[in-house]
VOBA-1610 file (N, C-alpha, C; in pm, whole numbers, padded with zeros to 5 digits, always signed):
BEGIN
Met-09095+07632+08543Met-09224+07705+08548Met-09215+07868+08560Ile-09310+07936+08509Ile-09301+08069+08500Ile-09309+08137+08657Asp-09220+08222+08673Asp-09191+08279+08806Asp-09261+08423+08799Val-09404+08449+08811Val-09451+08565+08776Val-09399+08658+08897Gln-09375+08638+09013Gln-09345+08726+09115Gln-09212+08797+09076Asn-09121+08733+09019Asn-08990+08786+08956Asn-09014+08884+08838Gln-09127+08877+08772Gln-09144+08973+08657Gln-09142+09108+08694Lys-09092+09200+08613Lys-09068+09344+08623Lys-09205+09412+08643Asp-09223+09507+08727Asp-09337+09568+08736Asp-09304+09724+08684Glu-09402+09773+08605Glu-09379+09901+08518Glu-09418+10022+08594Arg-09492+10014+08708Arg-09566+10114+08777Arg-09469+10193+08865Glu-09352+10137+08903Glu-09249+10217+08971Glu-09312+10268+09105Ile-09366+10173+09167Ile-09409+10192+09306Ile-09341+10120+09415Pro-09271+10136+09494Pro-09198+10051+09589Pro-09307+10025+09691Leu-09307+09906+09779Leu-09401+09873+09869Leu-09294+09867+09993Gln-09345+09944+10093Gln-09278+09931+10238Gln-09283+09798+10297Lys-09403+09714+10272Lys-09423+09585+10323Lys-09485+09504+10234Ala-09457+09370+10236Ala-09536+09270+10153Ala-09505+09153+10214Gly-09601+09065+10224Gly-09581+08923+10302Gly-09697+08858+10347Val-09697+08791+10444Val-09799+08708+10492Val-09857+08762+10639Lys-09992+08760+10655Lys-10045+08810+10788Lys-10138+08715+10827Gly-10150+08708+10983Gly-10229+08608+11036Gly-10193+08460+11013Leu-10072+08431+11013Leu-10015+08287+10994Leu-10047+08223+11130Arg-10123+08137+11141Arg-10144+08048+11262Arg-10048+07917+11264Tyr-09973+07919+11375Tyr-09885+07799+11363Tyr-09847+07763+11515Pro-09836+07639+11544Pro-09771+07593+11669Pro-09621+07639+11684Ile-09587+07662+11809Ile-09439+07706+11836Ile-09414+07655+11968Gln-09294+07665+12005Gln-09230+07628+12125Gln-09142+07755+12184Val-09186+07796+12300Val-09106+07899+12365Val-09048+07853+12504Leu-08963+07927+12547Leu-08876+07909+12688Leu-08981+07922+12787Asp-08984+07843+12891Asp-09067+07852+12999Asp-08960+07819+13126Arg-08962+07901+13223Arg-08851+07888+13327Arg-08896+07764+13423Ala-09029+07738+13453Ala-09071+07613+13516Ala-09053+07489+13448His-09082+07483+13328His-09069+07355+13251His-08979+07356+13125Lys-08891+07455+13107Lys-08805+07466+12996Lys-08864+07506+12873Ile-08975+07425+12822Ile-09033+07455+12693Ile-09182+07453+12718Gln-09260+07553+12645Gln-09380+07541+12660Gln-09454+07542+12509His-09545+07470+12484His-09592+07461+12355His-09711+07554+12351Thr-09730+07638+12255Thr-09823+07724+12239Thr-09862+07762+12081Thr-09955+07844+12046Thr-10001+07872+11922Thr-09953+08017+11874Ala-09901+08029+11765Ala-09856+08181+11735Ala-09957+08239+11620Ser-09956+08365+11619Ser-10018+08422+11507Ser-09924+08521+11450Ala-09863+08497+11339Ala-09752+08571+11274Ala-09788+08649+11159Asp-09716+08777+11164Asp-09730+08870+11066Asp-09588+08902+10999Leu-09536+08851+10881Leu-09403+08859+10834Leu-09391+08925+10702Phe-09300+09036+10696Phe-09291+09112+10574Phe-09146+09135+10533Val-09143+09195+10402Val-09034+09242+10348Val-09067+09368+10275Asn-08976+09446+10241Asn-08978+09563+10138Asn-08982+09498+10010Leu-09038+09576+09924Leu-09035+09522+09788Leu-09001+09637+09710Pro-08891+09628+09632Pro-08863+09720+09532Pro-08949+09748+09435His-08945+09874+09346His-09062+09901+09258His-09041+09811+09133Tyr-08939+09748+09119Tyr-08928+09668+08981Tyr-08962+09534+09005Phe-08986+09488+09132Phe-09049+09339+09152Phe-09204+09347+09148Lys-09273+09254+09086Lys-09423+09246+09065Lys-09477+09200+09202Gly-09402+09109+09280Gly-09441+09046+09392Gly-09341+08957+09466Thr-09367+08941+09598Thr-09269+08844+09679Thr-09322+08714+09673His-09229+08609+09734His-09260+08485+09738His-09316+08443+09871Met-09456+08442+09864Met-09526+08416+10004Met-09491+08283+10082Ser-09466+08180+09992Ser-09424+08047+10049Ser-09309+08049+10123Arg-09200+08125+10085Arg-09094+08127+10164Arg-09093+08168+10323Phe-09198+08260+10350Phe-09211+08317+10480Phe-09256+08190+10555Val-09338+08121+10502Val-09403+08008+10579Val-09297+07902+10614Glu-09219+07861+10525Glu-09099+07759+10514Glu-09018+07800+10623Ile-08986+07932+10612Ile-08862+07984+10708Ile-08916+07979+10859Phe-09043+08026+10872Phe-09095+08030+10995Phe-09125+07878+11058Arg-09152+07782+10969Arg-09169+07650+11004Arg-09034+07600+11062Asp-08916+07631+11018Asp-08786+07594+11059Asp-08754+07632+11195Tyr-08818+07757+11233Tyr-08773+07830+11373Tyr-08891+07780+11476Ala-08999+07731+11425Ala-09109+07714+11519Ala-09080+07620+11651Ala-08997+07526+11619Ala-08960+07432+11734Ala-08878+07492+11846Asp-08803+07607+11816Asp-08737+07689+11922Asp-08727+07841+11895Phe-08854+07897+11941Phe-08882+08015+11920Phe-08840+08107+12014Ser-08714+08127+12047Ser-08653+08201+12150Ser-08641+08324+12097Met-08604+08442+12190Met-08593+08568+12146Met-08480+08581+12045Lys-08372+08520+12067Lys-08242+08513+11986Lys-08281+08463+11869Asn-08361+08351+11835Asn-08387+08288+11711Asn-08503+08360+11642Phe-08573+08456+11691Phe-08662+08533+11636Phe-08580+08645+11551Leu-08472+08705+11590Leu-08394+08803+11512Leu-08337+08712+11396Ala-08285+08596+11433Ala-08213+08519+11317Ala-08318+08482+11223Met-08455+08455+11250Met-08549+08420+11155Met-08570+08542+11069Leu-08582+08670+11129Leu-08601+08784+11049Leu-08481+08790+10947Glu-08368+08768+10993Glu-08236+08795+10907Glu-08243+08701+10781Lys-08289+08579+10832Lys-08313+08467+10720Lys-08398+08513+10614Ile-08509+08545+10665Ile-08609+08600+10570Ile-08553+08720+10467Arg-08489+08798+10541Arg-08446+08924+10443Arg-08353+08862+10352Glu-08251+08773+10388Glu-08166+08723+10289Glu-08212+08635+10167Asn-08309+08547+10228Asn-08375+08459+10123Asn-08464+08532+10030Leu-08535+08640+10073Leu-08604+08702+09974Leu-08556+08816+09906Asp-08409+08839+09926Asp-08340+08937+09869Asp-08390+09070+09886Ala-08421+09087+10030Ala-08472+09220+10053Ala-08394+09325+10138Glu-08420+09454+10138Glu-08336+09535+10208Glu-08378+09529+10355Arg-08499+09515+10395Arg-08563+09494+10522Arg-08655+09402+10557Ser-08647+09322+10666Ser-08772+09238+10688Ser-08825+09273+10823Phe-08960+09244+10849Phe-09025+09292+10951Phe-09110+09155+11001Gly-09135+09163+11137Gly-09215+09055+11198Gly-09288+09096+11316Arg-09410+09030+11339Arg-09450+09032+11486Arg-09531+08896+11494Val-09497+08837+11614Val-09548+08701+11643Val-09609+08720+11764Ser-09744+08705+11790Ser-09813+08709+11911Ser-09846+08568+11957Phe-09852+08530+12078Phe-09878+08397+12143Phe-09942+08408+12280Pro-10023+08323+12312Pro-10060+08313+12464Pro-09937+08221+12537Phe-09925+08290+12655Phe-09815+08230+12734Phe-09884+08199+12870Phe-09880+08068+12912Phe-09934+08010+13037Phe-09852+07990+13159Ile-09881+08036+13256Ile-09827+08013+13391Ile-09903+07950+13497Glu-09857+07849+13546Glu-09929+07802+13651Glu-09931+07884+13784Lys-10052+07936+13834Lys-10053+08015+13960Lys-10130+07973+14066Lys-10059+07987+14203Lys-10138+07909+14291Lys-10210+08007+14385Ala-10323+07987+14434Ala-10413+08073+14507Ala-10338+08114+14633Pro-10343+08232+14687Pro-10255+08264+14801Pro-10290+08199+14944Val-10391+08140+14961Val-10412+08078+15075Val-10446+07937+15067Ser-10526+07892+14984Ser-10555+07731+14972Ser-10443+07669+14886Gly-10348+07753+14814Gly-10270+07686+14749Gly-10320+07603+14609Gln-10445+07634+14576Gln-10499+07567+14462Gln-10447+07619+14339Ala-10403+07527+14244Ala-10327+07578+14147Ala-10430+07581+14014Gly-10398+07682+13939Gly-10475+07713+13804Gly-10384+07770+13720Met-10425+07763+13571Met-10347+07817+13480Met-10384+07965+13438Met-10296+08054+13437Met-10327+08177+13387Met-10256+08210+13247Cys-10344+08279+13171Cys-10300+08321+13008Cys-10262+08468+13020Tyr-10129+08491+12951Tyr-10104+08616+12939Tyr-10050+08630+12777Glu-10097+08738+12727Glu-10086+08770+12570Glu-09954+08833+12560Cys-09871+08753+12492Cys-09730+08817+12467Cys-09688+08822+12303Ala-09615+08914+12280Ala-09552+08897+12132Ala-09409+08943+12117Tyr-09358+08899+12012Tyr-09214+08943+11970Tyr-09227+09016+11844Glu-09163+09132+11831Glu-09179+09208+11707Glu-09039+09267+11685Gly-09008+09306+11545Gly-08887+09353+11521Gly-08857+09374+11372Cys-08756+09444+11330Cys-08713+09435+11192Cys-08563+09429+11183Ser-08518+09401+11046Ser-08383+09380+11036Ser-08340+09411+10910Asp-08211+09485+10905Asp-08155+09519+10780Asp-08008+09508+10798Ala-07931+09529+10678Ala-07801+09504+10683Ala-07706+09589+10797Gln-07766+09682+10841Gln-07692+09758+10931Gln-07732+09741+11077Ser-07865+09698+11093Ser-07910+09706+11231Ser-08018+09599+11241Lys-08048+09566+11375Lys-08178+09502+11427Lys-08230+09551+11538Thr-08374+09554+11544Thr-08435+09603+11653Thr-08543+09495+11694Phe-08560+09462+11841Phe-08650+09382+11877Phe-08716+09421+11996Tyr-08845+09391+12004Tyr-08942+09434+12126Tyr-09015+09315+12159Val-09022+09312+12304Val-09115+09215+12367Val-09236+09275+12430Ser-09351+09238+12403Ser-09488+09284+12463Ser-09547+09194+12543Val-09597+09231+12656Val-09673+09157+12738Val-09803+09216+12789Glu-09901+09144+12800Glu-10038+09191+12861Glu-10065+09125+12986Val-10079+09197+13095Val-10112+09125+13228Val-10232+09175+13282Pro-10327+09090+13324Pro-10449+09122+13385Pro-10424+09143+13540Val-10496+09258+13588Val-10461+09288+13730Val-10608+09339+13796Thr-10594+09359+13931Thr-10709+09419+14004Thr-10654+09549+14050Thr-10744+09643+14046Thr-10707+09774+14110Thr-10829+09828+14209Val-10803+09882+14326Val-10905+09951+14421Val-10869+10109+14388Cys-10965+10169+14382Cys-10963+10323+14366Cys-10942+10385+14507Pro-10823+10439+14498Pro-10770+10527+14618Pro-10875+10637+14667Cys-10934+10710+14568Cys-11024+10826+14586Cys-11168+10760+14664Ser-11196+10647+14588Ser-11342+10588+14653Ser-11327+10531+14784Lys-11199+10484+14821Lys-11155+10434+14958Lys-11159+10557+15054Ala-11103+10664+15005Ala-11079+10787+15098Ala-11219+10848+15133Ile-11290+10856+15041Ile-11437+10928+15056Ile-11549+10859+15112Ser-11538+10728+15119Ser-11642+10631+15138Ser-11631+10595+15286Glu-11747+10591+15364Glu-11765+10533+15503Glu-11728+10381+15498Tyr-11747+10322+15404Tyr-11729+10163+15399Tyr-11717+10140+15250Gly-11609+10021+15219Gly-11605+09988+15084Gly-11524+10082+15004Ala-11502+10019+14880Ala-11444+10114+14774Ala-11451+10040+14643His-11472+10087+14527His-11515+10044+14408His-11347+09984+14368Asn-11382+09862+14297Asn-11248+09815+14244Asn-11289+09750+14103Gln-11185+09726+14033Gln-11207+09678+13886Gln-11083+09592+13834Arg-11123+09514+13736Arg-11010+09467+13667Arg-10957+09539+13555Gly-10821+09527+13538Gly-10752+09610+13436Gly-10643+09535+13358Ile-10580+09596+13281Ile-10484+09533+13201Ile-10358+09613+13198Val-10247+09579+13221Val-10117+09627+13205Val-10042+09587+13088Arg-10011+09682+13007Arg-09947+09657+12878Arg-09790+09695+12879Ile-09693+09622+12870Ile-09582+09651+12863Ile-09487+09619+12744Arg-09411+09720+12700Arg-09332+09677+12562Arg-09207+09732+12596Val-09119+09646+12570Val-08972+09664+12606Val-08888+09651+12478Arg-08767+09716+12449Arg-08686+09689+12358Arg-08590+09600+12406Gly-08580+09483+12352Gly-08493+09372+12392Gly-08331+09411+12370Thr-08269+09396+12460Thr-08100+09399+12481Thr-08037+09271+12503Ser-08091+09201+12588Ser-08040+09063+12604Ser-08149+08982+12677Phe-08115+08856+12705Phe-08216+08754+12743Phe-08297+08807+12871Phe-08415+08778+12896Phe-08485+08787+13033Phe-08593+08695+13021Trp-08663+08654+13134Trp-08769+08569+13129Trp-08909+08667+13116Leu-08990+08610+13048Leu-09138+08670+13046Leu-09201+08655+13193Glu-09173+08558+13265Glu-09238+08534+13385Glu-09197+08661+13477Asp-09082+08712+13476Asp-09033+08836+13573Asp-09104+08946+13530Ile-09123+08977+13383Ile-09186+09100+13343Ile-09351+09091+13385Ile-09403+08963+13390Ile-09545+08952+13438Ile-09550+08983+13579Leu-09468+08921+13662Leu-09482+08935+13824Leu-09456+09084+13831Leu-09383+09166+13797Leu-09333+09299+13802Leu-09463+09379+13791Ala-09539+09343+13677Ala-09688+09416+13643Ala-09785+09379+13761Glu-09787+09249+13810Glu-09857+09207+13911Glu-09853+09286+14040Lys-09729+09293+14085Lys-09686+09357+14199Lys-09720+09510+14209Ala-09722+09577+14093Ala-09746+09719+14086Ala-09901+09750+14108Ala-10002+09643+14089Ala-10121+09676+14097Ala-10179+09657+14255Ser-10301+09668+14270Ser-10365+09644+14393Ser-10349+09478+14435Ser-10361+09408+14334Ser-10353+09253+14342Ser-10359+09198+14204Gly-10291+09079+14189Gly-10289+09023+14075Gly-10429+08946+14067Val-10452+08877+13964Val-10578+08801+13936Val-10554+08662+13926Tyr-10656+08571+13938Tyr-10624+08429+13953Tyr-10739+08355+13866Ser-10703+08227+13834Ser-10811+08151+13760Ser-10876+08055+13846Leu-10830+08040+13967Leu-10894+07962+14060Leu-10885+08027+14207Leu-10982+08035+14280Leu-10987+08088+14412Leu-11086+08018+14477Lys-11055+07984+14631Lys-11166+07931+14714Lys-11196+08058+14815Arg-11288+08021+14892Arg-11350+08134+14974Arg-11233+08201+15055Ser-11163+08134+15104Ser-11030+08172+15205Ser-10950+08251+15120Asp-10939+08228+14974Asp-10847+08293+14890Asp-10916+08424+14857Glu-11059+08432+14826Glu-11124+08559+14788Glu-11116+08656+14903Lys-11129+08609+15020Lys-11113+08702+15120Lys-10967+08764+15141Phe-10869+08689+15127Phe-10731+08725+15125Phe-10731+08841+15012Val-10758+08811+14888Val-10726+08891+14778Val-10817+08998+14786Thr-10935+09004+14830Thr-11027+09118+14854Thr-10966+09220+14966Glu-10905+09168+15063Glu-10871+09247+15181Glu-10735+09316+15141Ser-10650+09233+15066Ser-10522+09266+15046Ser-10530+09401+14919Ala-10624+09374+14840Ala-10654+09489+14718Ala-10684+09601+14811Tyr-10782+09607+14902Tyr-10833+09700+14957Tyr-10721+09801+15049Asp-10621+09697+15107Asp-10513+09770+15167Asp-10408+09834+15076Asn-10401+09802+14946Asn-10324+09869+14856Asn-10372+09944+14740Pro-10462+10047+14770Pro-10534+10103+14644Pro-10444+10148+14550Arg-10479+10157+14415Arg-10401+10200+14306Arg-10480+10285+14201Phe-10440+10409+14155Phe-10495+10453+14050Phe-10411+10410+13924Val-10468+10409+13794Val-10369+10378+13680Val-10247+10440+13684Glu-10259+10573+13724Glu-10128+10645+13735Glu-10036+10570+13810Asp-10097+10518+13937Asp-09990+10473+14022Asp-09925+10341+13962Val-10015+10251+13900Val-09952+10150+13837Val-09861+10161+13737Val-09889+10260+13645Val-09770+10285+13539Val-09649+10327+13589Arg-09657+10420+13710Arg-09540+10473+13771Arg-09460+10368+13844Glu-09537+10271+13893Glu-09461+10161+13968Glu-09382+10065+13863Val-09457+10026+13768Val-09398+09956+13640Val-09285+10014+13597Tyr-09299+10137+13562Tyr-09183+10225+13516Tyr-09054+10223+13601Ala-09086+10245+13739Ala-08974+10247+13831Ala-08907+10100+13829Ala-08984+10006+13832Ala-08951+09850+13838Ala-08877+09829+13718Leu-08905+09863+13599Leu-08834+09850+13460Leu-08704+09902+13477Lys-08683+10015+13524Lys-08575+10097+13546Lys-08451+10023+13627Arg-08516+09960+13728Arg-08442+09883+13806Arg-08424+09734+13768Phe-08471+09694+13669Phe-08481+09556+13629Phe-08336+09497+13603Pro-08309+09376+13658Pro-08169+09334+13668Pro-08126+09285+13536Ile-08098+09368+13430Ile-08062+09315+13311Ile-07947+09408+13259Glu-07839+09342+13195Glu-07726+09430+13131Glu-07719+09396+12987Pro-07722+09495+12899Pro-07742+09635+12938Pro-07881+09661+12960Pro-07919+09760+13043Pro-08050+09805+13081Pro-08151+09827+12950Phe-08270+09808+12950Phe-08382+09833+12857Phe-08335+09978+12815Gly-08329+09978+12667Gly-08291+10107+12600Gly-08426+10184+12595Ser-08540+10139+12581Ser-08667+10199+12578Ser-08783+10102+12637Phe-08884+10163+12671Phe-09009+10071+12700Phe-09131+10158+12711Thr-09245+10114+12698Thr-09379+10176+12717Thr-09438+10088+12815Val-09522+10163+12899Val-09607+10113+13008Val-09752+10176+12979Glu-09863+10107+12990Glu-09987+10131+12971Glu-10059+10056+13082Ala-10171+10132+13136Ala-10248+10058+13239Ala-10390+10126+13180Glu-10502+10023+13190Glu-10625+10047+13168Glu-10704+09984+13235Asn-10794+10053+13310Asn-10900+09996+13401Asn-11031+09984+13333Phe-11102+09874+13347Phe-11230+09847+13316Phe-11347+09909+13413Glu-11374+09995+13428Glu-11413+10068+13538Glu-11549+10013+13579Ser-11588+09988+13707Ser-11694+09927+13759Ser-11810+10028+13773Ile-11778+10149+13808Ile-11901+10262+13833Ile-11906+10370+13736His-11818+10359+13621His-11818+10448+13517His-11850+10385+13405Asn-11899+10472+13287Asn-11928+10426+13146Asn-11814+10451+13071His-11685+10436+13126His-11580+10462+13039His-11449+10402+13103Asn-11338+10378+13051Asn-11228+10321+13099Asn-11130+10430+13153Ala-11054+10389+13247Ala-10948+10500+13292Ala-10802+10438+13241Tyr-10705+10530+13205Tyr-10605+10506+13125Tyr-10484+10572+13148Ala-10374+10532+13160Ala-10248+10605+13169Ala-10145+10534+13093Cys-10039+10613+13053Cys-09910+10561+12976Cys-09793+10659+13010Ala-09689+10564+13009Ala-09559+10644+13002Ala-09444+10573+12925Glu-09356+10642+12867Glu-09272+10596+12779Glu-09121+10635+12808Tyr-09037+10541+12806Tyr-08905+10576+12841Tyr-08797+10552+12707Asn-08708+10629+12688Asn-08596+10599+12605Asn-08471+10665+12657Ala-08353+10635+12594Ala-08243+10668+12634Ala-08229+10832+12693Asn-08298+10911+12606Asn-08267+11047+12638Asn-08397+11133+12669Ser-08515+11080+12659Ser-08640+11161+12687Ser-08731+11057+12738Gln-08843+11101+12774Gln-08945+11008+12815Gln-09100+11090+12770Lys-09195+11016+12720Lys-09309+11096+12656Lys-09411+10979+12625Cys-09541+11012+12599Cys-09626+10936+12570Cys-09723+11005+12464
//
């Protein structure tokens, strides 16, 4: 049969990325409590396309992704990108795979268990000389405003927020440890199931531990610098965003670290 993708293109315009976007597929990821967790991925997979190729082979992306879906570990993600690059005869391959990650979390007083969902992603690129790999996690939290607490005769405004962490992977670590790190940096974590005794505990604990978004980012930053991994994270980005309860805007802070400098 005629292979139109391999026909020569006369326009001499190379493409930085060509491939598939928004591929929905069931995968299995590592879970510390249960070893394996079944979840659903949304995958964006690309290669660079030289100017002389008319198109790339879209079906091959899906075929290769399918082969790795049953063991979608951090290590295998990079192996998948390398296989895509080699199979499609490309100089570089790129990928971003996002998925919900679930952890059973017990309420602090009653011990009632509920499932918490955290949005996670693996992303990276591969060429003949090097590979890069990043892990991203979004963690919902609660913060109490230190200023509101300091100036009010009673009460203080609080809000739900999101902590976004993106680390450049160097060796294996558990997603659960990054999630716990973010929750500890806030006034309180959030829960899917709370009884009245739990609500009292969470409300009072958060009130005793007020945090600006700036505080949250700095606490996470410091914890990532101390994170027990060898070699340590070469770079990371930390963002905190509060969905304000008394303002018609959100509060936001960000810090970035790499080997030689830090900026955002």
